[in-house]
N, C-alpha and C positions, 0 to 999 in steps of 0.2 A: 374599466373593471372586467375581469375575466368571468365569462359565463362558465360555471362549473360543469353543466351538462354538456356544453360544446367542447370543453377541455377533455372531459372523460371520453367523449366520442372520438375526438382526435387521437387520443392515446390508443383507444381500441382499434381505430383504423390503422394507425402506425404499427401496432402489434401484428395485425392480420397481414399487412403489406410486408413486414419483415419476415414473418413466418413463411409466406409464399416465396419470397426471394431465397430464403435459406433452403427450402425444399427443392427449388429449381436449380441451384448452383451445383456444379461439380468441381469447384475449386477447393481442394483440401486446405490450401494456405488461408483462404478466406474464412472457411469454417473454423479452422484453428484460432484465428484472430477473434472471431465472434465468441468462441468458447473461452478464450483467455479473458476477454472483457467481462464475461459473466462470472468467471472465477475470481476476478479482482474486484467485482462489485461489492463483495462483502467487506473488503478492506483489511481483514485480518488473515486472509489465506496465506500470505507470505510467512506469517508467524508460525503457522502450523507446519510449514515446510522446513523450518530451521531445525537443525539437530538440537536435542535437549541440552547439551553442554553450552551451545550458543544462546539458547533461551535463558538458561540459568545465569550466564555471564551478563546478558543484557538486563535481566531483572535485578541482579545484584547491583550493577551500575546505576540503575534508576533509583534503587533504594538508597544507595550511598549519596547520590545527588540530592535526593529529598531530605537527607539528614545532614546536608552541607559538609559531607566528607569528600570534598573535591578540591582541586588545585586550580587557581586561575592562571591565565597565560603568563603573566609576569612572574609568578612563582616558578613555573615550569622552566621558563627561559633562565631565570637566575640560577636555579639548582643545576641546570644542564651546563651552564657556563662554569659554575664552580667545580662540577664534577669532571668535565671534559676539557676545561681550559679554553673555552671559545673566547 
């Protein structure tokens, strides 16, 4: 069983250690990587970086999928063969 107090102290120690390492480093690529990790931590940052028209297209596709307005693979292959004579 994990001791909660010990776990919290370990996390606090890790934070202090990381902060000290960040303050001591002069490697811009390392700092950029740490920064990227924190930006990605939220999980939805990539969404905010997409242009509005791409966001709208994805949202529309998701809504169509939820409403079963999709084509399965077999249907796409069949229609492609019919249209292009494959």
